[in-house]
C-alpha positions as CSV (number, residue, x, y, z in Angstrom):
1,K,-21.4,50.6,-15.5
2,E,-18.8,48.2,-16.7
3,P,-18.3,45.0,-14.5
4,K,-15.0,44.7,-12.6
5,M,-12.5,42.3,-14.2
6,Y,-10.5,40.1,-12.0
7,K,-7.1,38.9,-13.1
8,V,-6.4,35.3,-12.2
9,T,-2.8,34.6,-11.3
10,W,-1.5,31.1,-10.7
11,S,1.3,30.8,-8.3
12,S,3.1,27.5,-7.9
13,S,1.2,26.8,-4.6
14,K,-2.2,27.3,-6.3
15,V,-1.2,24.9,-9.0
16,W,0.0,22.4,-6.5
17,Y,-3.3,22.7,-4.5
18,A,-5.4,22.4,-7.7
19,V,-3.5,19.3,-8.9
20,S,-3.4,17.6,-5.5
21,G,-7.1,18.4,-5.0
22,A,-8.0,16.8,-8.4
23,I,-5.9,13.7,-7.6
24,L,-7.4,13.4,-4.1
25,S,-11.0,13.8,-5.4
26,F,-10.3,11.2,-8.0
27,T,-9.0,8.7,-5.5
28,Q,-11.6,9.6,-2.9
29,N,-13.1,6.1,-2.8
30,I,-9.8,4.4,-2.0
31,H,-8.1,6.9,0.3
32,S,-8.7,4.8,3.4
33,A,-7.1,1.8,1.7
34,M,-4.2,3.9,0.6
35,I,-3.6,5.2,4.1
36,G,-3.9,1.7,5.5
37,L,-1.4,0.3,3.1
38,L,1.0,3.1,3.7
39,I,0.8,2.4,7.5
40,C,1.4,-1.3,6.9
41,V,4.5,-0.6,4.7
42,C,5.9,1.9,7.4
43,V,5.4,-0.6,10.2
44,D,6.9,-3.4,8.1
45,T,9.9,-1.2,7.4
46,I,10.4,-0.2,11.0
47,T,10.1,-3.8,12.3
48,G,12.3,-5.0,9.5
49,L,15.0,-2.5,10.5
50,I,14.7,-3.7,14.1
51,A,14.7,-7.4,13.1
52,A,17.8,-7.2,10.8
53,P,20.4,-7.7,13.5
54,Y,18.4,-10.6,14.9
55,R,18.6,-12.3,11.5
56,G,22.3,-11.5,11.2
57,Q,21.7,-9.0,8.4
58,R,23.1,-5.5,8.0
59,R,21.0,-2.4,7.8
60,E,21.8,-1.0,4.3
61,S,20.5,2.0,2.5
62,S,20.1,0.0,-0.7
63,K,17.5,-2.2,1.1
64,L,15.8,0.8,2.6
65,S,15.6,2.4,-0.9
66,K,13.5,-0.7,-2.0
67,V,10.8,0.5,0.4
68,V,10.2,3.6,-1.8
69,L,10.1,1.4,-4.9
70,K,7.6,-1.0,-3.1
71,I,5.3,1.9,-2.2
72,I,5.4,3.3,-5.7
73,T,4.8,-0.1,-7.3
74,Y,1.9,-0.9,-4.9
75,F,0.2,2.5,-5.5
76,V,0.7,2.5,-9.3
77,A,-0.8,-1.0,-9.5
78,A,-3.8,-0.2,-7.3
79,I,-4.5,3.2,-8.8
80,S,-4.3,1.8,-12.3
81,L,-6.9,-0.8,-11.3
82,H,-9.0,2.0,-9.9
83,V,-8.8,3.9,-13.2
84,A,-9.8,0.8,-15.0
85,E,-12.8,0.4,-12.7
86,M,-13.9,4.0,-13.1
87,M,-13.1,4.7,-16.7
88,V,-12.9,1.5,-18.7
89,L,-15.2,-1.1,-17.2
90,P,-19.0,-0.8,-17.4
91,T,-20.6,0.6,-14.3
92,Y,-22.4,-2.6,-13.4
93,L,-19.2,-4.6,-13.6
94,A,-16.9,-2.0,-11.9
95,G,-19.2,-1.9,-8.8
96,T,-19.1,-5.6,-8.3
97,L,-15.4,-6.4,-9.0
98,E,-13.7,-3.8,-6.8
99,L,-10.3,-4.5,-8.3
100,S,-8.5,-1.7,-6.5
101,R,-9.8,-2.8,-3.2
102,M,-8.7,-6.4,-3.9
103,A,-5.2,-5.1,-4.8
104,F,-4.9,-3.1,-1.6
105,T,-6.1,-6.1,0.4
106,V,-3.5,-8.4,-1.2
107,F,-0.7,-5.8,-0.6
108,C,-1.8,-5.2,3.0
109,V,-1.9,-9.0,3.6
110,L,1.7,-9.4,2.4
111,E,2.8,-6.5,4.6
112,I,1.0,-7.8,7.7
113,Y,2.6,-11.3,7.1
114,S,6.0,-9.7,6.9
115,I,5.3,-7.7,10.1
116,F,4.5,-11.0,11.9
117,E,7.7,-12.5,10.6
118,N,9.7,-9.5,11.8
119,L,8.1,-9.7,15.2
120,R,8.7,-13.4,15.4
121,D,12.4,-12.8,14.7
122,I,12.7,-9.9,17.1
123,T,10.9,-11.4,20.1
124,K,11.6,-15.1,19.5
125,L,8.1,-15.8,20.9
126,R,6.3,-18.9,19.9
127,A,3.1,-16.8,19.7
128,F,4.4,-14.9,16.6
129,E,5.6,-18.2,15.0
130,I,2.1,-19.6,15.4
131,L,0.5,-16.4,14.1
132,T,2.8,-16.5,11.1
133,L,2.1,-20.1,10.3
134,N,-1.6,-19.8,10.8
135,F,-1.8,-16.5,8.8
136,E,0.0,-18.2,5.9
137,K,-2.3,-21.2,6.1
138,K,-5.4,-19.1,6.1
139,I,-4.2,-17.1,3.1
140,E,-3.5,-20.3,1.2
141,E,-7.0,-21.6,2.1
142,S,-8.8,-18.5,1.1
143,T,-6.9,-17.5,-2.0
144,G,-5.2,-20.7,-3.2
145,I,-1.8,-18.9,-3.2
146,I,0.8,-21.3,-1.9
147,G,3.8,-19.8,-0.2
148,I,3.1,-16.1,0.2
149,K,6.7,-15.5,1.3
150,D,8.6,-13.2,-1.0
151,E,12.3,-13.5,-1.5
152,R,14.2,-10.6,0.1
């Protein structure tokens, strides 16, 4: 008896699932950080849109399109560091450096700081002003980075 031969056909959905599965399995160690950063960027964008009129700024699509560029830039940088950890650096060094985790942490800190600034401008509450100032001071103490504000 001759064994049955099965013909493998690849539809576009199967290719998509295979590629996305490979990418997700590759980034498995950092998926929580990726989701956290994405949430921070989304919350920052929403609070920024709400805060714009309080700052006397207009809501413009050109500013909103920068959000997509920010997400792409953050993720390319962090995933590149992850690739460097997994493929390039020696195993004993990659496990101790955690470069991609540090990158995601820095990006999330910047977004959280921006969220506090937005909430301060929206609510005009002294509590958010104190949080913003103390948050910036703590970042400066722990990282040595002075003035984490980015020009918008």
